[in-house]
N, C-alpha and C positions, 0 to 999 in steps of 0.2 A: 104510220109513225109508231115506233117502238114505245112499249109502255111498261111500267111497274105493276105487276099484277098482285104480288102479294109479299109480306115480310113474316119473318119468325124470329123470336129470340130465345135464348136458353141461360139464363142465369144460373151458375153454380150453385150448390146446395148451401154453402156456409156464407151466411149473411152476418157482416160484422159492423157494428157501430162505430163511429170515430171515437166515441166515448170510451170504448173498450180497447181500442187500437193505441190511443195516446199514452196511456200508463204503461203498457206493454212495451213501447218503443223507449219510454223514459227510462224504464230498468235497463234496456239494453245499451242505451248510449250514454248513461249518466256519467260513467267514468271517462268518457271520451271528450265530451264538450262541457267545459265549465259553465258556459251559459246555456245549458240544456233548456231550462224552463222559457228562456226568451225564445229560442229557436222552436219550441213546440207550440208557440201561438199560431204557426202555420196551419195547425189541425183545424182551428177555428176559421182561420182566413181563407181556407179552401171553399168554404160553404158546401162541403160535402157532410152527408149525414150517415151514408152507410156505404159499403162496398160488398161485393160477393167475391169469394175466393175458392178455388176447387180443393182445397186443403183446409183443415180447421186451424185456428189461431195458434195452437201450441204446437202445430208443426214448425213453425218458425223459430222456436226456441233452440232447436238443434241445427247443427251443420249438416249439409247434405252435398254429396258429390254431384258434378254436373251430369254424370251419367244417370243417377238416381233421379234428379229433377227432370232430365228430358225424358226418362221412360215414363214418368208420371204426366209429362206434357202430351206425350203420344196417346196414352190410355185416355186421358180426360179430354183431349181435343177432339179425338174420334166421336167419343160419347156425346159431347155438348153439340158438336157440328151435325150429327145425326138428328138430335133433338130439334134444332133450329130449322134444319132443312125438312123434316117430316112436318112441322108445324107451318111452314111456308107453302108445302105442297097441299096440306090439308086445307088451309085457308083459300087456296087458288082452285080447289076442287080438281087436282091434277094428279096423275100417277108418276112414279119414278121414271117409267120409260118414256114419258113426254119430254124429258129433259135431255137435250142435245149436248150441251157444254157445261162443264163445272169449273168455276173459277174458285180456287182456294186462296185465301190471304190470310198470312200471320207473319209475325217477326219474332215471336217469343218461344221458339223452340225448333228443333231440327228433326227431319225424317226422310230417309230414301230408303225404299220406295216413299214418294212423298204422300201427304196426308189426304190429297183427293183420290189416291188410289186406294188408300186404307178405307176411306168412307164408301167408296163406291162398292169395294169387296164386301164390307160388312152389311151393306144394304142390299147386295146381289142385284147390282145395276146391269142393265143391258151393256154387253162388253164393247160395243162401239161408241160408248159415251166419250166425247172429247173432253179433255181435262188440261187446265193450265193453273199451275201453282205459281203464286206471286209472293215473293219473300223479300223482306228487308225494307218494306215502304213504310213501316211505322204507322203513326197515327193517320197518315194520309192514305193507307191501304184500302179501307172500306170504299171511299169515294174513288179511288183509282180502279178497284176491281168493278165497281159499277159502271164506270167509264168505258172499260174494256168489254164488259158484257153489252152495253148499249150499242158499242162500235160493231160487235160482232152480229148482233141481230139485225143491225141496219144493213149489213151486207148479206145476211141470210134471213131475209124476212119472214119465212116460214118456221124458223126454229125458235126454241125456247133455252134460255140459260139460267143458271142459278150462280149467284155470288155467296160464298160462304166465308165470313171472317171470324177467326177465334184466336182470342189472346189470352194467355195465362201469365199475366205479368208478375203475379204474385211468386210464381216459381222462380223468378229471376232474381229474387231478393238475396243480396249478399251481405250476411252478418259480419263479415270482416272487411266489408268497404266502409272505411271511416270519412268518407267525403260528405259534404253537406248536400250534394246532388242525391246521394243515396238516403240521407235522412229525409229530404223533401219528397223522395218517390214514396217513402212508406206512407205519406199522408195523402197521396194523389191516386195512385193506380190501383185498379181492381181487374178482376177477371171476367171474361164474358164470350159469348157466341152469338152470331146473328147471320141469317139468310135472307136473300132477296131473289125473287124470280123476275125475270125480265123476257118479255116476248116481243117477236118481230111483228110488224104490221099485218102480216097475212097469216100469222098463227091463229089457231082456232081457240081462243080463249076469251074470258070476259073482258070488259073494259077496264082500263087502268089509268093510273097517272101518266101522262105523256111525258116521254124523255125527249127533249128538243136538242141540246147540243152539249159537248162536253169540251173542255180545256185543260191543258197541262202546262205548267211552267216550272222551272228550276233556276235558282239563282247561282251563277258562278262564284266560286271561293266562299262558300259558306256550308262546307261540309262539317264543320265542327259545332253547328247550331244544335243539332240533335241526332241522337242515333244510339249505338252501342259500343263500347270497348269490350274487347274479349281476353279472358284469361283461362287458365287451366280449371277454375272454379265455375266458369259460365260467362254470363251476361252482366255488364256493368252500365248501368244507364249514364247517358250524356244528354243534357239539355241546357241551353244558356238561358241567362236570365233576361237577355235581349229579345227574345221572341215577341214580347208585347210591342216593344219599339219598332221591330221589324214588320208587324202588322200594319203600323202607320205608314212606314217609309217604303216598304217593299210590296206587300200583299194588297192593300187597300186600292192603289193605282191599277194594279192588274185585274182586281175584280170589276172595277169601274170600266176598265176598257172591255172587258168580257161581256158585261151586260149591255153596254152601248152596242157592242157590235152584233148583238141579237135583236137590235132594234127595241130594246125595253126601256121605258123611261123610269121604271121602279120596279122593285121585287116586293111582292106581297108577304113571302114567307121565307124565313131564313133557316134552312136545315143545316146547321153549322156543327162541325166536331167541337164539343166542349172541352177543349184541352186543358182548361183551368179558368178560374174566376178572372184573373187578368187579361188572359188571352181574349175571352168573350168581352170584357170591358173595352179593349182595344178595337175589336170589331165595331162594337156599338158606336164608340167615339169617331172612329176614321170613316165610317160608311154612313153615319147618320142613322142608325137603325133605332127605332122606337123601342122602349123599354119591353113593351108587352110582345114584340116580335121575337125576343129570345127567351120566352118563357119555357118553352118545350127544351131547348138545349140546357138551360139552367135546371130544369126538373130532371133531366138525365143525369146530370153532373151530380145533383143533390142525392139521388138515389142510388148511383152506381159507381160514382168516380169517373176517372179517365181510364177507359178499358183499350186504349189505343185503337186500332183501326176498325173494330166493331162498334164503336161508340157513336159515329155518325149515323150507322144503321139502325141503331137503338132510337136515335132522335127521328129518323124517316119513320120507324115502326110506330112510334107515338104519334107522329103527325097523321098517318094513315089510319090509326085507331080512332082518333079524335075527330077524323075527317075534316081536317082544317082546310085543305086545299080544294076551294071549290071550282066549278067549271069556268075557265077563263082565267083563273088567277095564277099568278107565276110564282115559282120557288127556286132558290139557289141551293144546292147541295155543295158544301166545301168543306176540305180538310187540308191541314197543314202536314207535312212529313219531312223526314230527312231529305237532305240534299242541297240546300234546304229547298223545299217544293211546296205546290199548291195544286190541288186537284178540284176541278170544278164541274157541275153539270147544272143546265137549267131544267126545270120541269114546268108542267102546266096541268091544271087540274082536269080530270076526266070529263068527257062530254055527258050533259044530262040524258 
């Protein structure tokens, strides 16, 4: 059975508290919104205490061209990806040449040659390493990449794959975007990178968390729920206020069907992408999740904010570091993304 062998995370160097960001944003938007102080209560409502960015806070005071922002994305995404990947390799006691396939996940910058090629070049990887870039999956990308890697090592049980997810959401900030969605985004999104190493059942590696099954779904006619709009200045965030409602109406029934289809009566651990407090509350209410079962997703949201695709991998990393998933216990990895879509995997604790 395929297993998760190790994880690695790479937070960017600039850690910023919400208390620092709020007055900064107030100064920027005070002339635009007459009710700016009422709107800025969202900074407290997010329950986020800090976030990490690949640039210092004063970088956001100036306008930057899309070309400049994307050049910064390529540079920083390469560096952070290598850090996260090397951490996962060291944790697994593996060498770079042990990796057969690299899945690279991101939605916050563009690169051709793709980022996976740049990472492997920089690390001087074996030139026959397979690579698959996955772009545009947004917050669902980390779970989607993990699912595709799981399916790959199912088909090739002697091989080992890595999933790298990196998002530099801060670089997409638009000073001249005067929408409330952009204002809300300034309180929620952060930057980060994470890596997960997955091995087939016949690979010569240590034991790990078992990957049991994966499941994908998208709902027709929901393309406007989340994603990007594009202009000459870059990326403009799109997300609907109806997402928590859709967790109740669309997501929860699909989760329940998937769990029951695996013959599971209950889930012991919820490894959920913490898209925001209201989204986590909707999961809790609609699926009957106990308060303490979401303490790690809430911790990651509190410490890092929403880092899009890599956030769920930070949650997974923390679960593994705390050794929460014991032998025989079940877990659900799940993340929502554009489409509107849902990616899920079930896991089980490693054998004793």
